[in-house]
C-alpha positions in Angstrom: -1.3 -10.5 2.6 -4.4 -10.5 4.7 -6.3 -7.9 6.7 -9.3 -7.8 9.0 -12.1 -5.4 7.9 -15.1 -4.9 10.1 -14.7 -8.2 11.8 -14.1 -10.2 8.6 -10.8 -11.6 7.4 -9.8 -11.3 3.7 -7.0 -12.9 1.8 -5.6 -10.8 -1.0 -3.5 -12.6 -3.7 -1.4 -11.0 -6.4 0.4 -12.7 -9.2 3.2 -12.0 -11.7 0.6 -12.1 -14.5 -1.1 -9.0 -13.1 -4.0 -10.7 -11.5 -5.3 -9.5 -8.2 -7.8 -11.5 -6.2 -9.6 -11.1 -2.9 -11.2 -14.1 -1.0 -13.2 -14.4 2.2 -10.8 -16.3 4.5 -13.5 -18.3 6.3 -15.4 -19.5 3.2 -12.8 -19.3 0.5 -15.4 -17.4 -1.7 -13.8 -15.1 -4.2 -15.0 -11.6 -3.6 -13.4 -9.9 -6.5 -10.6 -10.0 -9.1 -9.0 -7.6 -11.4 -6.0 -7.4 -13.7 -3.2 -4.8 -13.8 -2.6 -5.0 -17.6 1.0 -5.3 -18.6 2.2 -5.5 -15.0 3.7 -8.2 -12.8 2.5 -7.5 -9.3 5.5 -8.1 -7.2 4.6 -6.2 -4.0 1.5 -5.3 -2.0 0.8 -3.8 1.4 -2.3 -2.9 3.4 -3.0 0.5 4.9 -2.6 0.1 8.7 -6.4 0.6 9.2 -7.2 -1.8 6.4 -9.1 0.8 4.3 -6.9 0.5 1.2 -4.0 -1.4 -0.2 -1.1 -0.6 -2.5 0.5 -2.6 -5.3 3.8 -2.3 -7.1 5.6 -4.3 -9.8 7.3 -4.5 -13.2 5.9 -1.2 -14.6 7.3 1.0 -11.7 3.8 2.3 -10.9 2.3 2.4 -7.4 -1.4 1.8 -7.3 -3.7 2.4 -4.4 -7.0 0.6 -4.2 -10.0 1.0 -1.9 -9.7 -2.1 0.3 -13.4 -2.3 1.2 -14.9 -2.4 -2.4 -16.2 -5.7 -3.5 -16.9 -4.8 -7.1 -13.9 -4.5 -9.4 -15.6 -1.7 -11.3 -15.5 0.4 -8.2 -11.8 0.0 -7.5 -10.0 3.3 -8.2 -6.3 3.1 -8.6 -4.0 6.1 -8.0 -0.8 5.8 -10.1 2.5 7.5 -9.9 4.2 7.4 -13.3 7.0 9.8 -12.4 7.9 9.0 -8.8 11.5 8.4 -9.8 11.7 4.7 -10.1 13.0 3.3 -13.4 13.0 -0.4 -12.8 10.8 -3.2 -11.2 9.5 -2.5 -7.7 9.8 -5.4 -5.3 8.8 -3.9 -2.0 6.2 -1.3 -0.9 5.2 -0.4 2.7 2.9 1.9 4.5 4.5 3.6 7.5 2.3 2.2 10.3 2.6 5.3 12.6 2.1 7.7 9.7 0.0 5.9 7.0 0.2 8.8 4.6 3.8 7.9 4.1 4.7 5.1 1.7 8.1 3.5 1.0 9.0 1.7 -2.2 12.1 0.1 -3.6 13.4 -2.3 -6.3 16.0 -3.0 -8.8 16.9 0.7 -9.6 18.8 0.9 -6.3 16.5 3.8 -5.1 14.4 3.6 -2.0 11.8 6.3 -2.1 9.7 7.7 0.7 6.5 9.4 -0.6 3.8 11.3 1.1 0.2 11.3 0.0 -0.7 14.3 2.1 -4.4 14.9 3.0 -5.7 14.7 -0.6 -6.3 11.1 -1.6 -7.5 11.8 -5.2 -4.2 13.3 -6.3 -2.4 11.7 -9.2 1.0 12.3 -7.8 2.7 11.5 -4.5 5.4 13.9 -3.3 8.8 12.3 -2.9 10.1 13.4 0.4 13.3 11.3 0.5 15.4 9.1 -1.7 18.1 6.8 -0.6 20.5 5.5 -3.2 22.2 2.1 -2.8 20.0 -0.8 -1.8 19.0 -3.1 -4.7 15.7 -4.5 -3.3 14.6 -7.8 -4.9 12.0 -9.0 -2.4 10.0 -7.9 0.6 13.1 -6.0 1.8 11.9 -2.8 3.3 10.5 -1.8 6.7 10.0 1.6 8.4 9.4 2.8 11.9 9.8 6.3 13.1 12.8 7.8 11.3 14.4 4.4 10.9 14.3 2.6 7.5 15.5 -1.0 7.3 16.6 -2.3 3.9 17.6 -5.8 2.8 19.5 -5.6 -0.4 20.2 -8.2 -3.1 24.0 -8.1 -3.1 26.9 -10.2 -1.9 27.9 -8.0 1.1 26.3 -5.3 3.3 22.8 -6.7 2.7 21.1 -5.4 5.8 21.2 -1.7 6.6 19.5 0.8 8.8 19.0 4.4 7.5 17.6 7.7 8.9 15.3 8.4 6.0 14.7 12.0 6.9 18.4 12.8 7.0 19.1 10.3 4.1 22.0 8.9 6.2 23.2 5.4 6.6 23.2 4.5 10.4 24.4 1.0 10.5 25.4 -1.9 8.2 25.1 -5.4 9.8 28.2 -7.4 9.2 27.6 -11.2 9.2 31.2 -12.1 10.1 31.2 -10.1 13.3 
């Protein structure tokens, strides 16, 4: 993932050993690194304004970091231990038109829509919608307006559109049509 902050471009790299790095894209200089202990970072997304980023992975915890900090000691993670996921998370997205809404999904076949509300220092996000069915095993979620797109790891009915507010399946793309 990459993002432009105040005219500068950064490259953020995460790994399955829990390492997280940020580099200046023009110089290749490492700006910071940190480790999410006992976690494989499998997904990451930037806030639409670039002010923060979120990670997810093996330990089912969503962590939000201040995207402008350059010192790892100043990074403050917000974690959700009981957001309802019970297996690895492979996709996490900020909703571009409402960045206080985050969508996450993984192997537990639950896609969850959470709201952060106005208080960023809370330790819990509020689950506003859960859709059961798609087993997400990659960067397989996108959201715009009330429409949620999921790409599931299964033999059929992989790509689906949902109304996340109504928790209703709108369309399943059939590859043989």
